C-alpha positions in Angstrom: 3.0 -16.8 27.7 2.0 -13.9 25.3 0.5 -16.3 22.8 2.4 -14.8 19.8 0.9 -11.3 20.3 2.7 -8.3 19.1 3.8 -5.7 21.6 1.0 -3.4 20.4 -1.5 -6.2 20.9 -0.2 -6.8 24.4 -0.5 -3.1 25.3 -4.1 -3.1 24.1 -4.8 -6.2 26.1 -3.4 -4.5 29.2 -5.4 -1.3 28.5 -8.7 -3.4 28.2 -7.9 -5.2 31.4 -7.2 -1.9 33.2 -10.5 -0.5 32.1 -12.2 -3.7 33.3 -10.6 -3.2 36.7 -11.4 0.5 36.8 -15.1 -0.4 36.3 -14.9 -2.6 39.4 -15.1 -5.9 37.5 -12.8 -8.4 39.1 -10.6 -10.7 37.0 -12.2 -14.0 35.9 -10.5 -17.3 36.5 -8.6 -17.2 33.1 -7.4 -13.7 33.9 -6.3 -14.7 37.4 -4.3 -17.6 36.0 -2.8 -15.2 33.3 -1.8 -12.7 36.0 -0.3 -15.4 38.2 1.8 -16.6 35.3 3.1 -13.1 34.7 3.9 -12.5 38.4 5.6 -15.9 38.7 7.7 -15.2 35.5 8.5 -11.7 36.7 9.7 -13.0 40.1 12.7 -14.7 38.6 15.8 -12.6 39.2 17.0 -12.9 35.6 13.7 -12.3 33.8 13.4 -9.4 31.4 10.1 -7.6 32.3 9.5 -6.4 28.7 10.0 -9.9 27.4 7.8 -11.5 30.0 5.0 -9.0 29.4 5.3 -9.4 25.6 6.0 -5.8 25.0 9.6 -6.2 23.7 10.1 -6.0 20.0 11.9 -8.9 18.4 14.1 -9.0 15.3 12.2 -7.6 12.3 9.6 -6.0 14.5 9.2 -2.4 15.7 6.7 0.3 16.5 7.0 1.9 13.1 6.1 -1.4 11.5 3.1 -1.8 13.7 1.9 1.7 13.2 2.1 1.1 9.4 0.1 -2.0 9.8 -2.5 -0.1 11.9 -2.8 2.5 9.1 -3.3 -0.1 6.4 -5.8 -2.0 8.6 -7.9 1.1 8.9 -7.8 1.7 5.2 -8.6 -1.9 4.3 -11.5 -2.0 6.8 -12.9 1.2 5.3 -12.7 -0.3 1.8 -14.4 -3.5 3.1 -17.3 -1.4 4.4 -17.5 0.8 1.3 -17.9 -2.2 -1.0 -20.2 -4.2 1.3 -23.7 -4.7 0.1 -25.6 -4.6 3.4 -28.9 -3.2 4.6 -27.3 -1.0 7.2 -26.6 1.9 4.9 -28.8 4.0 2.6 -25.8 4.5 0.4 -25.2 1.9 -2.4 -21.9 0.0 -2.2 -19.0 1.3 -4.2 -17.2 -0.8 -6.8 -13.7 -1.8 -5.7 -12.0 0.7 -8.0 -14.0 3.6 -6.7 -13.5 2.5 -3.1 -9.7 2.3 -3.6 -9.8 5.8 -5.1 -11.8 7.2 -2.1 -9.5 5.3 0.3 -6.4 6.9 -1.2 -8.0 10.3 -0.6 -8.9 9.3 2.9 -5.4 8.1 3.6 -3.9 11.3 2.3 -6.1 13.2 4.8 -5.4 10.9 7.7 -1.7 10.2 7.1 -0.5 13.4 5.5 3.0 12.8 6.8 3.2 9.4 5.1 2.9 9.5 1.4 3.2 5.8 0.7 -0.5 5.2 1.0 -1.3 6.2 -2.5 -3.8 4.5 -4.8 -1.3 2.0 -6.3 0.0 0.9 -2.9 -3.5 0.5 -1.5 -4.7 -1.4 -4.5 -1.6 -3.7 -4.2 -2.4 -4.3 -0.5 -6.1 -5.0 -1.2 -5.3 -7.7 -3.8 -2.5 -9.2 -1.6 -3.7 -12.7 -0.8 -1.9 -12.6 2.6 -4.1 -9.7 3.6 -7.5 -11.3 2.6 -8.6 -11.4 6.2 -8.6 -7.6 6.1 -11.3 -7.6 3.5 -13.9 -8.7 6.1 -15.8 -5.7 7.5 -17.0 -7.7 10.5 -13.9 -8.0 12.7 -13.3 -8.1 16.4 -10.4 -8.4 18.9 -10.0 -12.1 18.0 -9.7 -11.5 14.3 -6.1 -12.0 12.9 -4.0 -8.9 12.8 -6.7 -6.5 14.0 -5.2 -3.4 15.3 -8.3 -1.7 16.7 -8.7 -1.4 20.4 -12.2 -2.8 20.9 
C-alpha cells in the first residue's frame, strides 16, 4: 500500500496532501482511491495504524538513519549544483575537489553537532556508485531517495 516509501517519505506525502486540501483542491481520483484503501485497511480491528500508513520503521530503519540520509542528500545536491556547468549562474563551476572542500565547510556549519560529515566522508559518498543518483542537480519528488519536501 505504501509503495516501499520510507516513513519520512510517507510523512512528506501526507503533508503535501494536507496542503493541497488546505488550499481547497479536492482529491483527484488516484488520491481518492489511495484514501479509500487506507480507510479500508484501517477499519480492520487488528490493523496497526502506523504500519497501514507506512510510518512505522522496520528492521534496520529509523529516524536517525533517515535524518543522516537527508543531510547527505543536501550536501550531494549542493555539490552537484556547484560542479554543474549551466547558464543559470554567473559563477563558473567548481572542480569536484574544490566543491567537496566547500561542501565539508558547509556541512560543518549546518551540522555542527554531527562531525562525521568531514571531507573524507563526503568524498567517499560522492564517489559511491550506489549514490550516483544524488549527483543529479535536477531532482524532484519522484527521484529516488530524494528527501526534500517539494
